[in-house]
Residue, then its C-alpha position, 0 to 999 in steps of 0.5 A: m225768863t220769857l217776857r210773858q213769865a216776867v210780866a205775870e210774876a211782876a203783876a202778881q207781886l204788885s197785886g199784893d199791895p192794895h195801893l198797886h193792885p188796880d193797875a198791877r198788870r198795866d204797871a208790870e207791862l210798862l216797866l217791862l217795856h222800859a227794861a227790855g227796850i221794846t214796844r207793846a206791839q213787840l211784846l204782844a207779837n213775841p211774848e216768848r222772847e227771853l229777857s237778857p240777864q241785864q234786862h231781867s235785873l233792871y226789871q227786878r229793880s224797877i218792880a222793887r221801886r214800884l213796890r215802894h210806891e215810886p211812880v212808874q213815870y219816875i222809874t221810866g223817866q218819862q210821861e206823855f202829855y198832849g202828844l209830847i214825850l216829856r222827861v220827868t224826875p222827882a223834881v217835878l210834878i208828873p203831868r196829868p191828863e186833866t191838865e190837857l184841858l187847860v192847854e186846850s182852853v188856851l188854844s181855843h181862846f187864841k184860835a182866831r189870832v193865828a198871825e198875831p204875836l202873843r206873850i204868855a206866862d206859865i206859872g209853876t211850869g214844872s216839867g214845862a208841859i204846859a209851856i211846851a204844848l202851847a209853844a208847839h201849837l202857837p208858833q207866834a207865841e213867846i212864852t215865859a215859864l216860871d218856877i221857884s225850883p231851879e231843878a224843875l227849870q232844868i228839866a223844863a229847859f231840857n224838854a223844850r230843847q227836845h221839842n225844838v221850842d226852846r228859842r221861844i220859851r224863856f225860863l226864869q226862877s221866880d216865886l209866882l209873879d214876884i221879881p225873879i229870884g237872883q236878880p237885883p230887886e230894884s222893886q218888890s212890886v209886880q208893876s215894876n218887874p218884867f212880868q207885865h203886859f201878857d196876853a195870857i197867864v196860865s197856871n196849874p198851881p199847887y191846890v191840895s189842902e194840907a189836911d188832905a195829905p193823909d188821903l192821897h195815894p202814897q205814890v203822890r204824897d211820898h214821892e212827888p214834890s210837896t211844893a207842887l202839891f200843897a197850898g195851905p189849909s184850904g188849898l187856896d193859898i197860891y190863888r190868893r197871891l196869884i190872881p191879884q198878881a195876874q191882874a197887874a201883869l195882864q194886858p186889858g182883856g188878857l186871859l187868866a187860865l187856872e186849873f183847880g181842885h175838886g170842890q174849889r169852884e165857888a172859892l175861885a168864883d169869889l176870888l175872880a169876882n172883879w174879873r169878866n167873862i168868867r167860865f168854868l170847864d169840866d174835865l172828862q169826869h164831869i168835875p169842874r177843873v179849869a177857870l177862865a177869866q179876862k182882865 
């Protein structure tokens, strides 16, 4: 079977599913590139090339997984974020383009401090996308990347090594800014644990309301880790814990940068009432997406 025939056949299969129909052709091509080990330019230049039996078998298995609504990124094992290719597995949330706005806002905040050391915490690091992007663009920064999931931390550490920033990122298992999991609890208060005096705290936390679960695309609801998606009945549970913890852990004037969901702007404004220089940034769809505030 030729590359052209394989893509056409797979796209037709995917188009039969209403959840997959809008991106059927794109997904069929991406999975073919993965199965055949070629670039899109090679596909366009030589569409009559024959797939080997091994490549065709892998492609069929990949399409079968996609028909079960498994995300393309989990099938290929990678996702691009802020110009970086990251390994992703079902242990981590797939990095979204919207989160690049969070990275850009932090980089913009520190653009004048190119020679000053920085201490930054990334809360709920997942694949390490935010921490690694910041480390790649802020060579003076030392970053603490925290996640409650040991499996996610393994993926994040792998990605940091792949991009040669692992020496400047400390990965720790922790429930937000509570004392690190597995370490002796001399005290349960954030004031006496090592998470103090950061110049910035950055987070793309879980913010989906549990009530919204039925409306999510099945590739998200059924495959991405629920602990990285859902945050109680209103989607605000993590913010209610994290914002006071960040107040205790930041330097005076330190930056808190948070991603949040559709319709949560006013609730975030209330939770940040005791902060200063509060700003909200819209994503490319003109939806409020990032909250910035200083201690």
